PyMOL CGO cylinders between C-alpha atoms (Angstrom):
from pymol import cmd
from pymol.cgo import CYLINDER

trace = [
    CYLINDER, -67.23, 92.69, -91.71, -64.44, 94.29, -93.69, 0.3, 1, 1, 1, 1, 1, 1,
    CYLINDER, -64.44, 94.29, -93.69, -61.23, 92.10, -93.81, 0.3, 1, 1, 1, 1, 1, 1,
    CYLINDER, -61.23, 92.10, -93.81, -58.85, 94.91, -92.67, 0.3, 1, 1, 1, 1, 1, 1,
    CYLINDER, -58.85, 94.91, -92.67, -61.06, 95.97, -89.75, 0.3, 1, 1, 1, 1, 1, 1,
    CYLINDER, -61.06, 95.97, -89.75, -60.99, 92.58, -87.94, 0.3, 1, 1, 1, 1, 1, 1,
    CYLINDER, -60.99, 92.58, -87.94, -58.54, 91.75, -85.12, 0.3, 1, 1, 1, 1, 1, 1,
    CYLINDER, -58.54, 91.75, -85.12, -55.98, 88.97, -85.31, 0.3, 1, 1, 1, 1, 1, 1,
    CYLINDER, -55.98, 88.97, -85.31, -58.03, 86.76, -82.89, 0.3, 1, 1, 1, 1, 1, 1,
    CYLINDER, -58.03, 86.76, -82.89, -61.21, 87.12, -85.19, 0.3, 1, 1, 1, 1, 1, 1,
    CYLINDER, -61.21, 87.12, -85.19, -59.03, 86.32, -88.21, 0.3, 1, 1, 1, 1, 1, 1,
    CYLINDER, -59.03, 86.32, -88.21, -57.84, 83.04, -86.54, 0.3, 1, 1, 1, 1, 1, 1,
    CYLINDER, -57.84, 83.04, -86.54, -61.22, 82.14, -85.52, 0.3, 1, 1, 1, 1, 1, 1,
    CYLINDER, -61.22, 82.14, -85.52, -62.59, 82.70, -89.01, 0.3, 1, 1, 1, 1, 1, 1,
    CYLINDER, -62.59, 82.70, -89.01, -59.74, 80.52, -90.54, 0.3, 1, 1, 1, 1, 1, 1,
    CYLINDER, -59.74, 80.52, -90.54, -60.03, 77.79, -87.98, 0.3, 1, 1, 1, 1, 1, 1,
    CYLINDER, -60.03, 77.79, -87.98, -63.76, 77.54, -88.70, 0.3, 1, 1, 1, 1, 1, 1,
    CYLINDER, -63.76, 77.54, -88.70, -63.33, 77.53, -92.45, 0.3, 1, 1, 1, 1, 1, 1,
    CYLINDER, -63.33, 77.53, -92.45, -60.64, 74.82, -92.25, 0.3, 1, 1, 1, 1, 1, 1,
    CYLINDER, -60.64, 74.82, -92.25, -62.79, 72.65, -89.96, 0.3, 1, 1, 1, 1, 1, 1,
    CYLINDER, -62.79, 72.65, -89.96, -65.78, 73.15, -92.19, 0.3, 1, 1, 1, 1, 1, 1,
    CYLINDER, -65.78, 73.15, -92.19, -64.26, 73.03, -95.73, 0.3, 1, 1, 1, 1, 1, 1,
    CYLINDER, -64.26, 73.03, -95.73, -60.90, 71.33, -95.37, 0.3, 1, 1, 1, 1, 1, 1,
    CYLINDER, -60.90, 71.33, -95.37, -61.20, 68.74, -92.61, 0.3, 1, 1, 1, 1, 1, 1,
    CYLINDER, -61.20, 68.74, -92.61, -62.76, 65.26, -93.04, 0.3, 1, 1, 1, 1, 1, 1,
    CYLINDER, -62.76, 65.26, -93.04, -62.78, 62.28, -90.78, 0.3, 1, 1, 1, 1, 1, 1,
    CYLINDER, -62.78, 62.28, -90.78, -62.94, 58.72, -92.34, 0.3, 1, 1, 1, 1, 1, 1,
    CYLINDER, -62.94, 58.72, -92.34, -60.48, 56.26, -93.68, 0.3, 1, 1, 1, 1, 1, 1,
    CYLINDER, -60.48, 56.26, -93.68, -57.78, 57.95, -95.98, 0.3, 1, 1, 1, 1, 1, 1,
    CYLINDER, -57.78, 57.95, -95.98, -54.46, 57.24, -97.54, 0.3, 1, 1, 1, 1, 1, 1,
    CYLINDER, -54.46, 57.24, -97.54, -52.32, 60.29, -97.55, 0.3, 1, 1, 1, 1, 1, 1,
    CYLINDER, -52.32, 60.29, -97.55, -49.78, 61.63, -99.95, 0.3, 1, 1, 1, 1, 1, 1,
    CYLINDER, -49.78, 61.63, -99.95, -47.03, 60.23, -97.68, 0.3, 1, 1, 1, 1, 1, 1,
    CYLINDER, -47.03, 60.23, -97.68, -48.62, 56.78, -98.05, 0.3, 1, 1, 1, 1, 1, 1,
    CYLINDER, -48.62, 56.78, -98.05, -49.78, 56.60, -94.54, 0.3, 1, 1, 1, 1, 1, 1,
    CYLINDER, -49.78, 56.60, -94.54, -53.36, 55.51, -93.60, 0.3, 1, 1, 1, 1, 1, 1,
    CYLINDER, -53.36, 55.51, -93.60, -55.19, 58.08, -91.33, 0.3, 1, 1, 1, 1, 1, 1,
    CYLINDER, -55.19, 58.08, -91.33, -58.58, 58.78, -89.89, 0.3, 1, 1, 1, 1, 1, 1,
    CYLINDER, -58.58, 58.78, -89.89, -57.92, 62.64, -90.38, 0.3, 1, 1, 1, 1, 1, 1,
    CYLINDER, -57.92, 62.64, -90.38, -57.85, 64.31, -93.94, 0.3, 1, 1, 1, 1, 1, 1,
    CYLINDER, -57.85, 64.31, -93.94, -57.09, 67.95, -94.51, 0.3, 1, 1, 1, 1, 1, 1,
    CYLINDER, -57.09, 67.95, -94.51, -57.26, 69.34, -98.03, 0.3, 1, 1, 1, 1, 1, 1,
    CYLINDER, -57.26, 69.34, -98.03, -56.71, 73.17, -97.70, 0.3, 1, 1, 1, 1, 1, 1,
    CYLINDER, -56.71, 73.17, -97.70, -57.34, 73.91, -101.49, 0.3, 1, 1, 1, 1, 1, 1,
    CYLINDER, -57.34, 73.91, -101.49, -61.14, 74.71, -100.80, 0.3, 1, 1, 1, 1, 1, 1,
    CYLINDER, -61.14, 74.71, -100.80, -59.84, 77.34, -98.24, 0.3, 1, 1, 1, 1, 1, 1,
    CYLINDER, -59.84, 77.34, -98.24, -56.74, 78.64, -100.09, 0.3, 1, 1, 1, 1, 1, 1,
    CYLINDER, -56.74, 78.64, -100.09, -58.60, 79.06, -103.27, 0.3, 1, 1, 1, 1, 1, 1,
    CYLINDER, -58.60, 79.06, -103.27, -61.36, 81.09, -101.52, 0.3, 1, 1, 1, 1, 1, 1,
    CYLINDER, -61.36, 81.09, -101.52, -60.57, 84.74, -102.01, 0.3, 1, 1, 1, 1, 1, 1,
    CYLINDER, -60.57, 84.74, -102.01, -61.57, 85.98, -98.65, 0.3, 1, 1, 1, 1, 1, 1,
    CYLINDER, -61.57, 85.98, -98.65, -59.89, 83.06, -96.87, 0.3, 1, 1, 1, 1, 1, 1,
    CYLINDER, -59.89, 83.06, -96.87, -56.77, 83.51, -98.90, 0.3, 1, 1, 1, 1, 1, 1,
    CYLINDER, -56.77, 83.51, -98.90, -56.27, 87.24, -97.79, 0.3, 1, 1, 1, 1, 1, 1,
    CYLINDER, -56.27, 87.24, -97.79, -56.56, 86.24, -94.19, 0.3, 1, 1, 1, 1, 1, 1,
    CYLINDER, -56.56, 86.24, -94.19, -54.13, 83.45, -94.62, 0.3, 1, 1, 1, 1, 1, 1,
    CYLINDER, -54.13, 83.45, -94.62, -51.65, 85.44, -96.57, 0.3, 1, 1, 1, 1, 1, 1,
    CYLINDER, -51.65, 85.44, -96.57, -51.30, 88.02, -93.72, 0.3, 1, 1, 1, 1, 1, 1,
    CYLINDER, -51.30, 88.02, -93.72, -51.05, 85.27, -91.12, 0.3, 1, 1, 1, 1, 1, 1,
    CYLINDER, -51.05, 85.27, -91.12, -48.46, 83.48, -93.07, 0.3, 1, 1, 1, 1, 1, 1,
    CYLINDER, -48.46, 83.48, -93.07, -46.54, 86.67, -93.92, 0.3, 1, 1, 1, 1, 1, 1,
    CYLINDER, -46.54, 86.67, -93.92, -46.08, 87.23, -90.13, 0.3, 1, 1, 1, 1, 1, 1,
    CYLINDER, -46.08, 87.23, -90.13, -44.22, 83.93, -89.84, 0.3, 1, 1, 1, 1, 1, 1,
    CYLINDER, -44.22, 83.93, -89.84, -41.90, 84.64, -92.94, 0.3, 1, 1, 1, 1, 1, 1,
    CYLINDER, -41.90, 84.64, -92.94, -38.29, 85.60, -91.86, 0.3, 1, 1, 1, 1, 1, 1,
    CYLINDER, -38.29, 85.60, -91.86, -37.75, 89.31, -91.93, 0.3, 1, 1, 1, 1, 1, 1,
    CYLINDER, -37.75, 89.31, -91.93, -34.69, 88.91, -94.17, 0.3, 1, 1, 1, 1, 1, 1,
    CYLINDER, -34.69, 88.91, -94.17, -36.34, 86.50, -96.70, 0.3, 1, 1, 1, 1, 1, 1,
    CYLINDER, -36.34, 86.50, -96.70, -36.78, 88.23, -100.04, 0.3, 1, 1, 1, 1, 1, 1,
    CYLINDER, -36.78, 88.23, -100.04, -38.96, 85.40, -101.58, 0.3, 1, 1, 1, 1, 1, 1,
    CYLINDER, -38.96, 85.40, -101.58, -41.50, 82.81, -100.59, 0.3, 1, 1, 1, 1, 1, 1,
    CYLINDER, -41.50, 82.81, -100.59, -41.48, 79.51, -102.44, 0.3, 1, 1, 1, 1, 1, 1,
    CYLINDER, -41.48, 79.51, -102.44, -43.45, 76.18, -102.47, 0.3, 1, 1, 1, 1, 1, 1,
    CYLINDER, -43.45, 76.18, -102.47, -43.96, 72.98, -104.36, 0.3, 1, 1, 1, 1, 1, 1,
    CYLINDER, -43.96, 72.98, -104.36, -46.80, 73.30, -106.90, 0.3, 1, 1, 1, 1, 1, 1,
    CYLINDER, -46.80, 73.30, -106.90, -49.77, 72.76, -106.60, 0.3, 1, 1, 1, 1, 1, 1,
    CYLINDER, -49.77, 72.76, -106.60, -50.52, 73.34, -102.86, 0.3, 1, 1, 1, 1, 1, 1,
    CYLINDER, -50.52, 73.34, -102.86, -48.35, 76.17, -102.48, 0.3, 1, 1, 1, 1, 1, 1,
    CYLINDER, -48.35, 76.17, -102.48, -49.16, 78.15, -105.60, 0.3, 1, 1, 1, 1, 1, 1,
    CYLINDER, -49.16, 78.15, -105.60, -51.99, 80.26, -104.14, 0.3, 1, 1, 1, 1, 1, 1,
    CYLINDER, -51.99, 80.26, -104.14, -50.08, 80.77, -100.85, 0.3, 1, 1, 1, 1, 1, 1,
    CYLINDER, -50.08, 80.77, -100.85, -46.77, 82.16, -102.39, 0.3, 1, 1, 1, 1, 1, 1,
    CYLINDER, -46.77, 82.16, -102.39, -48.78, 84.49, -104.49, 0.3, 1, 1, 1, 1, 1, 1,
    CYLINDER, -48.78, 84.49, -104.49, -51.08, 85.64, -101.72, 0.3, 1, 1, 1, 1, 1, 1,
    CYLINDER, -51.08, 85.64, -101.72, -48.02, 86.30, -99.41, 0.3, 1, 1, 1, 1, 1, 1,
    CYLINDER, -48.02, 86.30, -99.41, -46.27, 88.28, -102.03, 0.3, 1, 1, 1, 1, 1, 1,
    CYLINDER, -46.27, 88.28, -102.03, -49.28, 90.38, -102.42, 0.3, 1, 1, 1, 1, 1, 1,
    CYLINDER, -49.28, 90.38, -102.42, -49.71, 90.86, -98.69, 0.3, 1, 1, 1, 1, 1, 1,
    CYLINDER, -49.71, 90.86, -98.69, -46.08, 91.82, -98.48, 0.3, 1, 1, 1, 1, 1, 1,
    CYLINDER, -46.08, 91.82, -98.48, -46.51, 94.53, -101.13, 0.3, 1, 1, 1, 1, 1, 1,
    CYLINDER, -46.51, 94.53, -101.13, -49.60, 95.80, -99.13, 0.3, 1, 1, 1, 1, 1, 1,
    CYLINDER, -49.60, 95.80, -99.13, -47.19, 96.22, -96.10, 0.3, 1, 1, 1, 1, 1, 1,
    CYLINDER, -47.19, 96.22, -96.10, -44.33, 97.76, -98.15, 0.3, 1, 1, 1, 1, 1, 1,
    CYLINDER, -44.33, 97.76, -98.15, -42.14, 94.59, -97.85, 0.3, 1, 1, 1, 1, 1, 1,
    CYLINDER, -42.14, 94.59, -97.85, -40.42, 93.38, -101.07, 0.3, 1, 1, 1, 1, 1, 1,
    CYLINDER, -40.42, 93.38, -101.07, -41.12, 89.55, -101.14, 0.3, 1, 1, 1, 1, 1, 1,
    CYLINDER, -41.12, 89.55, -101.14, -41.50, 87.79, -104.51, 0.3, 1, 1, 1, 1, 1, 1,
    CYLINDER, -41.50, 87.79, -104.51, -43.27, 84.45, -105.16, 0.3, 1, 1, 1, 1, 1, 1,
    CYLINDER, -43.27, 84.45, -105.16, -41.41, 81.33, -106.62, 0.3, 1, 1, 1, 1, 1, 1,
    CYLINDER, -41.41, 81.33, -106.62, -43.11, 78.06, -107.61, 0.3, 1, 1, 1, 1, 1, 1,
    CYLINDER, -43.11, 78.06, -107.61, -41.08, 74.90, -107.48, 0.3, 1, 1, 1, 1, 1, 1,
    CYLINDER, -41.08, 74.90, -107.48, -42.03, 72.40, -110.00, 0.3, 1, 1, 1, 1, 1, 1,
    CYLINDER, -42.03, 72.40, -110.00, -42.27, 68.69, -109.17, 0.3, 1, 1, 1, 1, 1, 1,
    CYLINDER, -42.27, 68.69, -109.17, -40.06, 67.91, -112.09, 0.3, 1, 1, 1, 1, 1, 1,
    CYLINDER, -40.06, 67.91, -112.09, -38.17, 70.24, -114.59, 0.3, 1, 1, 1, 1, 1, 1,
    CYLINDER, -38.17, 70.24, -114.59, -39.92, 71.89, -117.31, 0.3, 1, 1, 1, 1, 1, 1,
    CYLINDER, -39.92, 71.89, -117.31, -39.92, 69.63, -120.42, 0.3, 1, 1, 1, 1, 1, 1,
    CYLINDER, -39.92, 69.63, -120.42, -39.02, 72.43, -122.79, 0.3, 1, 1, 1, 1, 1, 1,
    CYLINDER, -39.02, 72.43, -122.79, -37.35, 75.77, -122.97, 0.3, 1, 1, 1, 1, 1, 1,
    CYLINDER, -37.35, 75.77, -122.97, -34.98, 76.33, -120.14, 0.3, 1, 1, 1, 1, 1, 1,
    CYLINDER, -34.98, 76.33, -120.14, -36.05, 73.02, -118.37, 0.3, 1, 1, 1, 1, 1, 1,
    CYLINDER, -36.05, 73.02, -118.37, -36.30, 75.02, -115.13, 0.3, 1, 1, 1, 1, 1, 1,
    CYLINDER, -36.30, 75.02, -115.13, -37.36, 73.66, -111.68, 0.3, 1, 1, 1, 1, 1, 1,
    CYLINDER, -37.36, 73.66, -111.68, -38.32, 77.21, -110.60, 0.3, 1, 1, 1, 1, 1, 1,
    CYLINDER, -38.32, 77.21, -110.60, -40.87, 79.72, -111.72, 0.3, 1, 1, 1, 1, 1, 1,
    CYLINDER, -40.87, 79.72, -111.72, -40.87, 83.40, -110.91, 0.3, 1, 1, 1, 1, 1, 1,
    CYLINDER, -40.87, 83.40, -110.91, -38.43, 86.29, -110.52, 0.3, 1, 1, 1, 1, 1, 1,
    CYLINDER, -38.43, 86.29, -110.52, -35.29, 84.41, -109.34, 0.3, 1, 1, 1, 1, 1, 1,
    CYLINDER, -35.29, 84.41, -109.34, -33.17, 86.13, -106.66, 0.3, 1, 1, 1, 1, 1, 1,
    CYLINDER, -33.17, 86.13, -106.66, -29.43, 86.19, -106.51, 0.3, 1, 1, 1, 1, 1, 1,
    CYLINDER, -29.43, 86.19, -106.51, -27.73, 82.98, -105.11, 0.3, 1, 1, 1, 1, 1, 1,
    CYLINDER, -27.73, 82.98, -105.11, -27.33, 83.10, -101.39, 0.3, 1, 1, 1, 1, 1, 1,
    CYLINDER, -27.33, 83.10, -101.39, -30.62, 84.95, -100.84, 0.3, 1, 1, 1, 1, 1, 1,
    CYLINDER, -30.62, 84.95, -100.84, -32.82, 83.83, -98.00, 0.3, 1, 1, 1, 1, 1, 1,
    CYLINDER, -32.82, 83.83, -98.00, -36.04, 82.17, -99.08, 0.3, 1, 1, 1, 1, 1, 1,
    CYLINDER, -36.04, 82.17, -99.08, -38.96, 80.87, -96.82, 0.3, 1, 1, 1, 1, 1, 1,
    CYLINDER, -38.96, 80.87, -96.82, -40.86, 77.84, -97.94, 0.3, 1, 1, 1, 1, 1, 1,
    CYLINDER, -40.86, 77.84, -97.94, -44.68, 77.75, -97.72, 0.3, 1, 1, 1, 1, 1, 1,
    CYLINDER, -44.68, 77.75, -97.72, -46.79, 74.59, -97.53, 0.3, 1, 1, 1, 1, 1, 1,
    CYLINDER, -46.79, 74.59, -97.53, -50.60, 74.04, -96.94, 0.3, 1, 1, 1, 1, 1, 1,
    CYLINDER, -50.60, 74.04, -96.94, -50.53, 70.76, -94.93, 0.3, 1, 1, 1, 1, 1, 1,
    CYLINDER, -50.53, 70.76, -94.93, -47.51, 68.95, -93.58, 0.3, 1, 1, 1, 1, 1, 1,
    CYLINDER, -47.51, 68.95, -93.58, -47.51, 65.25, -92.41, 0.3, 1, 1, 1, 1, 1, 1,
    CYLINDER, -47.51, 65.25, -92.41, -43.94, 63.98, -92.77, 0.3, 1, 1, 1, 1, 1, 1,
    CYLINDER, -43.94, 63.98, -92.77, -42.78, 67.18, -94.54, 0.3, 1, 1, 1, 1, 1, 1,
    CYLINDER, -42.78, 67.18, -94.54, -41.82, 65.24, -97.77, 0.3, 1, 1, 1, 1, 1, 1,
    CYLINDER, -41.82, 65.24, -97.77, -43.18, 67.80, -100.20, 0.3, 1, 1, 1, 1, 1, 1,
    CYLINDER, -43.18, 67.80, -100.20, -41.50, 70.78, -98.24, 0.3, 1, 1, 1, 1, 1, 1,
    CYLINDER, -41.50, 70.78, -98.24, -38.29, 68.95, -98.08, 0.3, 1, 1, 1, 1, 1, 1,
    CYLINDER, -38.29, 68.95, -98.08, -38.37, 68.51, -101.86, 0.3, 1, 1, 1, 1, 1, 1,
    CYLINDER, -38.37, 68.51, -101.86, -38.94, 72.07, -102.34, 0.3, 1, 1, 1, 1, 1, 1,
    CYLINDER, -38.94, 72.07, -102.34, -36.30, 73.00, -99.92, 0.3, 1, 1, 1, 1, 1, 1,
    CYLINDER, -36.30, 73.00, -99.92, -33.79, 70.66, -101.47, 0.3, 1, 1, 1, 1, 1, 1,
    CYLINDER, -33.79, 70.66, -101.47, -34.30, 72.15, -104.95, 0.3, 1, 1, 1, 1, 1, 1,
    CYLINDER, -34.30, 72.15, -104.95, -34.04, 75.63, -103.66, 0.3, 1, 1, 1, 1, 1, 1,
    CYLINDER, -34.04, 75.63, -103.66, -30.68, 74.77, -101.79, 0.3, 1, 1, 1, 1, 1, 1,
    CYLINDER, -30.68, 74.77, -101.79, -29.41, 73.19, -104.95, 0.3, 1, 1, 1, 1, 1, 1,
    CYLINDER, -29.41, 73.19, -104.95, -29.98, 76.47, -106.71, 0.3, 1, 1, 1, 1, 1, 1,
    CYLINDER, -29.98, 76.47, -106.71, -27.77, 78.10, -104.07, 0.3, 1, 1, 1, 1, 1, 1,
    CYLINDER, -27.77, 78.10, -104.07, -30.53, 79.85, -101.84, 0.3, 1, 1, 1, 1, 1, 1,
    CYLINDER, -30.53, 79.85, -101.84, -30.48, 79.88, -98.06, 0.3, 1, 1, 1, 1, 1, 1,
    CYLINDER, -30.48, 79.88, -98.06, -33.65, 78.16, -96.71, 0.3, 1, 1, 1, 1, 1, 1,
    CYLINDER, -33.65, 78.16, -96.71, -34.26, 77.99, -92.95, 0.3, 1, 1, 1, 1, 1, 1,
    CYLINDER, -34.26, 77.99, -92.95, -37.83, 78.02, -92.44, 0.3, 1, 1, 1, 1, 1, 1,
    CYLINDER, -37.83, 78.02, -92.44, -40.98, 76.21, -93.69, 0.3, 1, 1, 1, 1, 1, 1,
    CYLINDER, -40.98, 76.21, -93.69, -44.26, 77.75, -92.81, 0.3, 1, 1, 1, 1, 1, 1,
    CYLINDER, -44.26, 77.75, -92.81, -47.47, 75.54, -93.13, 0.3, 1, 1, 1, 1, 1, 1,
    CYLINDER, -47.47, 75.54, -93.13, -51.16, 76.22, -92.59, 0.3, 1, 1, 1, 1, 1, 1,
    CYLINDER, -51.16, 76.22, -92.59, -51.75, 72.85, -90.83, 0.3, 1, 1, 1, 1, 1, 1,
    CYLINDER, -51.75, 72.85, -90.83, -49.27, 70.62, -89.08, 0.3, 1, 1, 1, 1, 1, 1,
    CYLINDER, -49.27, 70.62, -89.08, -50.56, 67.09, -88.83, 0.3, 1, 1, 1, 1, 1, 1,
    CYLINDER, -50.56, 67.09, -88.83, -48.04, 66.36, -86.07, 0.3, 1, 1, 1, 1, 1, 1,
    CYLINDER, -48.04, 66.36, -86.07, -46.92, 63.06, -87.67, 0.3, 1, 1, 1, 1, 1, 1,
    CYLINDER, -46.92, 63.06, -87.67, -43.07, 63.58, -88.06, 0.3, 1, 1, 1, 1, 1, 1,
    CYLINDER, -43.07, 63.58, -88.06, -42.80, 66.72, -89.98, 0.3, 1, 1, 1, 1, 1, 1,
    CYLINDER, -42.80, 66.72, -89.98, -41.21, 68.61, -87.13, 0.3, 1, 1, 1, 1, 1, 1,
    CYLINDER, -41.21, 68.61, -87.13, -38.60, 66.02, -86.52, 0.3, 1, 1, 1, 1, 1, 1,
    CYLINDER, -38.60, 66.02, -86.52, -37.74, 65.67, -90.17, 0.3, 1, 1, 1, 1, 1, 1,
    CYLINDER, -37.74, 65.67, -90.17, -37.42, 69.45, -90.60, 0.3, 1, 1, 1, 1, 1, 1,
    CYLINDER, -37.42, 69.45, -90.60, -35.25, 69.51, -87.54, 0.3, 1, 1, 1, 1, 1, 1,
    CYLINDER, -35.25, 69.51, -87.54, -33.02, 66.85, -89.09, 0.3, 1, 1, 1, 1, 1, 1,
    CYLINDER, -33.02, 66.85, -89.09, -32.76, 69.14, -92.19, 0.3, 1, 1, 1, 1, 1, 1,
    CYLINDER, -32.76, 69.14, -92.19, -31.83, 72.08, -90.00, 0.3, 1, 1, 1, 1, 1, 1,
    CYLINDER, -31.83, 72.08, -90.00, -35.22, 73.80, -90.73, 0.3, 1, 1, 1, 1, 1, 1,
    CYLINDER, -35.22, 73.80, -90.73, -37.49, 75.56, -88.50, 0.3, 1, 1, 1, 1, 1, 1,
    CYLINDER, -37.49, 75.56, -88.50, -41.15, 74.61, -88.89, 0.3, 1, 1, 1, 1, 1, 1,
    CYLINDER, -41.15, 74.61, -88.89, -43.79, 77.11, -88.13, 0.3, 1, 1, 1, 1, 1, 1,
    CYLINDER, -43.79, 77.11, -88.13, -47.53, 76.39, -88.45, 0.3, 1, 1, 1, 1, 1, 1,
    CYLINDER, -47.53, 76.39, -88.45, -50.60, 78.35, -88.30, 0.3, 1, 1, 1, 1, 1, 1,
    CYLINDER, -50.60, 78.35, -88.30, -52.72, 75.44, -86.87, 0.3, 1, 1, 1, 1, 1, 1,
    CYLINDER, -52.72, 75.44, -86.87, -52.22, 71.95, -85.58, 0.3, 1, 1, 1, 1, 1, 1,
    CYLINDER, -52.22, 71.95, -85.58, -54.47, 69.02, -86.79, 0.3, 1, 1, 1, 1, 1, 1,
    CYLINDER, -54.47, 69.02, -86.79, -55.71, 68.66, -83.26, 0.3, 1, 1, 1, 1, 1, 1,
    CYLINDER, -55.71, 68.66, -83.26, -57.01, 72.17, -83.12, 0.3, 1, 1, 1, 1, 1, 1,
    CYLINDER, -57.01, 72.17, -83.12, -58.92, 71.75, -86.50, 0.3, 1, 1, 1, 1, 1, 1,
    CYLINDER, -58.92, 71.75, -86.50, -60.32, 68.29, -85.60, 0.3, 1, 1, 1, 1, 1, 1,
    CYLINDER, -60.32, 68.29, -85.60, -61.42, 69.55, -82.02, 0.3, 1, 1, 1, 1, 1, 1,
    CYLINDER, -61.42, 69.55, -82.02, -63.05, 72.65, -83.64, 0.3, 1, 1, 1, 1, 1, 1,
    CYLINDER, -63.05, 72.65, -83.64, -64.87, 70.49, -86.23, 0.3, 1, 1, 1, 1, 1, 1,
    CYLINDER, -64.87, 70.49, -86.23, -66.10, 68.12, -83.42, 0.3, 1, 1, 1, 1, 1, 1,
    CYLINDER, -66.10, 68.12, -83.42, -66.97, 70.76, -80.76, 0.3, 1, 1, 1, 1, 1, 1,
    CYLINDER, -66.97, 70.76, -80.76, -68.25, 73.68, -82.74, 0.3, 1, 1, 1, 1, 1, 1,
    CYLINDER, -68.25, 73.68, -82.74, -69.57, 72.15, -86.01, 0.3, 1, 1, 1, 1, 1, 1,
    CYLINDER, -69.57, 72.15, -86.01, -71.11, 68.87, -84.52, 0.3, 1, 1, 1, 1, 1, 1,
    CYLINDER, -71.11, 68.87, -84.52, -68.80, 66.96, -86.98, 0.3, 1, 1, 1, 1, 1, 1,
    CYLINDER, -68.80, 66.96, -86.98, -69.43, 63.27, -86.54, 0.3, 1, 1, 1, 1, 1, 1,
    CYLINDER, -69.43, 63.27, -86.54, -66.56, 60.91, -85.99, 0.3, 1, 1, 1, 1, 1, 1,
]
cmd.load_cgo(trace, "trace")
């Protein structure tokens, strides 16, 4: 099946299946937020797959604000996402650049927090994230971008774990959009892939 010949519904089904199969695990886990959970989602096996990244990039692009001139995200999870969305935008004749937000400033040279073609201050930027739990990583990226003078109003995630990120984003005047909810991924894993829990 050629990637640009499939419908949006087929694309969603392919991505949901791949997330349930390759990104989702059931067990006992400690998350980046420090919380304990029976559900673990590591999107990297999906976001670093060429065919899946193409599909994800177009779906993420649909949720990027029309007046955003860049997408940004905290390294490492967002690195393939911002690059993929910038390429998908170019394919659709939209000018969107990719920015990577470092976890700490570069230790040499300009000591910059941001990598990529920096837009003018005041420009609108959409933040991308693979998985949100409390939204801490996204908020770190948003805060850095806002400190640099950029207008950030939306965060787009692949999976929302529904554990406080929405409320935290609301408190920071951010609109959280997600492609999938954890429940959708875990239900698919259990019902369609006979995933044992």
